[in-house]
C-alpha positions as CSV (number, residue, x, y, z in Angstrom):
1,M,0.0,0.0,0.0
2,T,1.4,3.4,-1.0
3,R,1.3,6.2,1.6
4,R,-0.3,9.2,0.2
5,G,1.5,12.5,0.4
6,N,0.3,15.7,2.0
7,Y,-0.6,18.7,0.0
8,D,1.7,21.6,0.5
9,S,1.8,25.1,-1.0
10,G,3.1,27.0,2.0
11,E,2.8,27.4,5.8
12,D,0.2,30.1,6.3
13,F,-2.8,27.8,6.8
14,V,-3.1,24.2,7.9
15,L,-6.0,21.7,7.6
16,E,-5.7,18.3,9.1
17,Y,-7.9,15.2,8.7
18,G,-6.8,11.9,10.2
19,E,-3.2,11.4,9.2
20,L,-3.4,13.9,6.4
21,R,-1.9,17.4,7.0
22,F,-2.4,19.9,4.2
23,T,-0.6,23.2,4.3
24,F,-1.4,26.3,2.2
25,N,0.1,29.6,1.3
26,E,-2.2,32.6,1.8
27,R,-3.1,33.1,-1.9
28,D,-3.8,29.4,-2.5
29,F,-6.0,29.1,0.6
30,G,-7.9,32.3,-0.3
31,E,-8.5,31.1,-3.8
32,R,-9.8,27.7,-2.6
33,C,-12.1,29.4,-0.1
34,E,-13.5,31.7,-2.8
35,Q,-14.0,28.7,-5.1
36,A,-15.7,26.8,-2.3
37,A,-18.1,29.7,-1.7
38,L,-18.9,29.9,-5.4
39,K,-19.6,26.1,-5.6
40,L,-21.9,26.4,-2.5
41,G,-23.8,29.3,-4.1
42,F,-22.9,31.6,-1.3
43,V,-21.2,34.1,-3.6
44,S,-21.9,34.7,-7.2
45,G,-18.5,36.0,-8.5
46,R,-15.0,37.1,-7.6
47,L,-14.6,38.8,-4.3
48,E,-12.8,42.1,-3.4
49,D,-9.8,41.7,-1.2
50,H,-11.6,42.8,2.0
51,E,-14.5,40.4,1.2
52,L,-12.0,37.6,0.7
53,E,-10.4,38.5,4.0
54,D,-13.7,38.0,5.8
55,L,-14.4,34.7,4.0
56,V,-11.0,33.3,4.9
57,N,-11.5,34.5,8.5
58,L,-14.8,32.6,8.5
59,A,-13.2,29.4,7.2
60,V,-10.3,29.6,9.6
61,N,-12.0,30.8,12.8
62,G,-15.5,29.6,12.3
63,E,-16.9,33.1,12.8
64,I,-16.2,36.8,11.9
65,Q,-15.8,38.9,15.0
66,D,-14.8,42.2,13.3
67,P,-16.1,42.3,9.7
68,A,-13.9,44.1,7.2
69,S,-16.6,44.1,4.5
70,A,-20.2,43.9,3.7
71,L,-19.7,40.1,3.2
72,G,-18.6,39.8,6.9
73,E,-21.6,41.9,8.0
74,H,-23.9,39.7,5.9
75,V,-22.5,36.5,7.5
76,N,-23.2,37.9,10.9
77,D,-26.7,39.1,10.0
78,C,-27.5,35.7,8.6
79,W,-25.7,33.6,11.2
80,P,-28.7,31.6,12.4
81,E,-29.2,30.4,8.9
82,L,-25.6,29.6,8.2
83,V,-24.8,27.7,11.4
84,G,-26.3,24.4,12.4
85,P,-25.2,20.9,13.1
86,S,-21.5,20.6,12.1
87,D,-22.2,18.7,8.8
88,R,-24.8,21.3,7.8
89,S,-23.0,24.6,8.6
90,L,-21.5,26.9,6.0
91,V,-18.1,26.8,7.8
92,H,-18.1,23.0,7.7
93,W,-18.7,23.0,3.9
94,L,-16.2,25.7,3.2
95,R,-13.5,23.7,5.0
96,R,-14.6,20.5,3.4
97,L,-14.4,21.8,-0.1
98,V,-11.1,23.5,0.5
99,F,-9.7,20.2,1.8
100,R,-11.4,18.2,-1.0
101,S,-9.9,20.4,-3.7
102,A,-6.4,20.1,-2.3
103,W,-6.8,16.3,-1.8
104,L,-7.9,15.9,-5.5
105,D,-5.0,18.1,-6.7
106,Q,-2.5,16.0,-4.6
107,R,-4.0,12.8,-6.2
108,V,-3.4,14.4,-9.7
109,K,0.2,15.3,-8.7
110,E,0.8,11.7,-7.5
111,G,-0.6,10.2,-10.8
112,E,-3.7,8.6,-9.2
113,L,-6.1,11.0,-11.0
114,D,-6.1,13.0,-14.3
115,V,-8.1,16.0,-15.2
116,R,-10.2,15.9,-18.4
117,F,-12.3,18.6,-20.0
118,D,-15.9,17.6,-20.7
119,A,-16.9,19.6,-23.8
120,D,-20.6,18.8,-23.4
121,A,-20.8,20.1,-19.8
122,Q,-18.2,22.8,-20.4
123,S,-16.4,21.8,-17.2
124,F,-13.4,19.8,-16.0
125,A,-13.7,16.5,-14.3
126,Y,-11.3,14.3,-12.3
127,V,-10.9,10.8,-13.9
128,Q,-9.2,7.6,-12.9
129,P,-6.6,6.6,-15.4
130,E,-6.4,3.0,-14.0
131,R,-10.1,2.6,-14.6
132,D,-10.2,3.6,-18.3
133,G,-10.8,7.3,-17.5
134,E,-13.8,6.6,-15.3
135,P,-14.9,10.0,-13.8
136,V,-14.6,10.5,-10.0
137,E,-18.0,10.9,-8.4
138,L,-17.9,13.6,-5.8
139,A,-20.5,13.9,-3.1
140,P,-23.0,16.7,-3.8
141,E,-22.7,19.8,-1.7
142,P,-25.7,21.8,-0.4
143,S,-26.6,25.2,-1.7
144,W,-26.5,28.4,0.3
145,G,-28.1,30.3,-2.5
146,R,-31.1,31.3,-0.3
147,V,-28.8,33.3,1.9
148,A,-26.2,34.2,-0.7
149,Y,-24.1,37.3,-0.3
150,L,-25.0,39.8,-3.0
151,P,-22.7,42.8,-3.1
152,R,-24.6,46.1,-3.1
């Protein structure tokens, strides 16, 4: 059995799960947080620096005590709808998708997965080269579109 490597792009942020320890530089972690928020429908486009600062703060600390932007204020205003049992909270899903994206990227780096463009869906998919390019089925994520942050 091959021991899987840990994802590493820097030492600014750390996510651990079991024996896996993923480390991120600030830019990588921020981009992954933004992509997770997009995938969850919580934001609809690219964030300004101060909005991204609040989103990263939410993912890291599980709350935003001193909002730097309208996004942070929105999170605090909608908090009862964003928090819940751990597997249903926005924080949980942000962290989960950041971790999942790094885990998948590490599997590509180690040759366990490839990335293929699906022209019909106009998107990229992870595929398993040892299984004739079978796509990786990812667990669906919930949507936070009902309480999405919409910049003014």
